[in-house]
Steps between C-alpha positions, in 0.01 A plus 500: 500500500484771234173655381557350156545153643192539717278489192452172320532487124125454474429804719742709296325390180139532611538811716523749211208322331277607794302176480208601729423793269477275194143407601390814319594351163264197505216730609554731201560215256181333624309815410645487149408132475148584615474755220625245248243241613222759494600622152578168334346226713801269491874534562807283467634368831864489392486853364340619824783344703756656269342842544524459877868402473576807290308728735671360810837542330413864428409559865819329619701712255366832625543392863858379460610795288342734754685327785828530313451867412389590853807330645737670255347841568533454877124528551474167680728633774273802558149355502312376803350175367137412564329170413389663174781736402874551524612197300592152618820604677692222328778706344579720802546176697691330220667753265694229317173377350426828319625364162276198550198727553583684177537171314167380641328810369656476156432128461139547609461786252641277226248228588222755473633601160511140378143433613390822335679411178318165492161670525594761239587209270174325591259796499662762279680831518214687670630365831854632445451868599333401826775250580781741422337772708475259792863393479617860465303594811670222697846606380469871578257511791745540787763700314281749309128477569538559874634847414158612369202515739243424230695220333592350836131501593360335187783265396411222750136514394592489135724200563255289698182637347527616142796283400434187705120473476457608139818313402369180660166533325665566164746214539212259561250634244705679234308826525453808715159577645322777686432247777873447550571873499233585756582200720868599494411833661423318826862394564619819330356712780562246776865425423580866441356553847700210640830661411375847591411406857818296537699816420370678811756349743793570263452870422819627663716212379364519144553876487863457602583298186307716253164332475201724443166328555180666623557448875827691450360763261174587675530323836335197652178677597414614149620170356249319721227680305645361176491158663135549597408622151665198338311265732174669405587472130570128542146419604340768283665327204307183580169682529548695177628188323181314589270794422656531153478120455872468444526288813242239603287569810682235703815713474342696783620222730806724521291742706509251787844646576360853525457504882868414540587772249306756705692402814832518315417846365400628842822366647712659230332836547519487879853365541678635191769664714515227768665211324500268801120522516467480120653151477176304568333690216790421271419137575135555414613662176692185409188290564296728274752449220469123527130457570337751265645369169423142607137590578460671164661201329254266672217717372637471145538121528142464618352726230 
């Protein structure tokens, strides 16, 4: 039986979507919803569901387009996959489904655009620049942004933090707020860190196809200090946000994840150059990305 035949149609479709990783989207959207409830007191259930659909489509788009680009560049054949990096492996096992992965990404991006257009119509043109910036980031992330260490570092955080959290809050309330901006910094730092740490196993493979992120530019050891700094900034954001009364005191529920963050930082610093021993801390990093925004959102709902 051929490799192509060994994958079902459903596996070929869902593989490039990277379904397990989509859990990040509801966590970030929930934070935006929490901001909207805190700012306005009431939200529309249908609009909230529509925001989630658009955000999930955006995440699927960037995943599928990344899978397609990594397959076309030959990167997928050079990486040593881990549970948290290296792609789904769908296209190397089933090359005939590469056009389907591209189509999945483009259709998902179109769905995001349609949802965004609805909210621009509903809430006004102030949402348009944010939406266009988000869609542009999805379209050029793998092809262009991964060539710049700084852009590669901050683009994921902008997408899931600045764009997703503040975009959700605006779509549900019709206005931007300092609460949304400060709250969005939590996933900004965390998701930037998520992709940063996941780049550690792929340094040699990424370098071979022209990528230029921080683990390539300055090495894993120094990059682990960036990771640690971004973790510190995540939780410092909550403290400063509460002290300045931009965030309510219950937002400090997010600090319950701090002990796990300390362990993840220690692991990254200790095992930066030993990828096999780094993997458990990559898992802890994923948990931080899911739990911290949810805890902050709970604090906003209860305030």
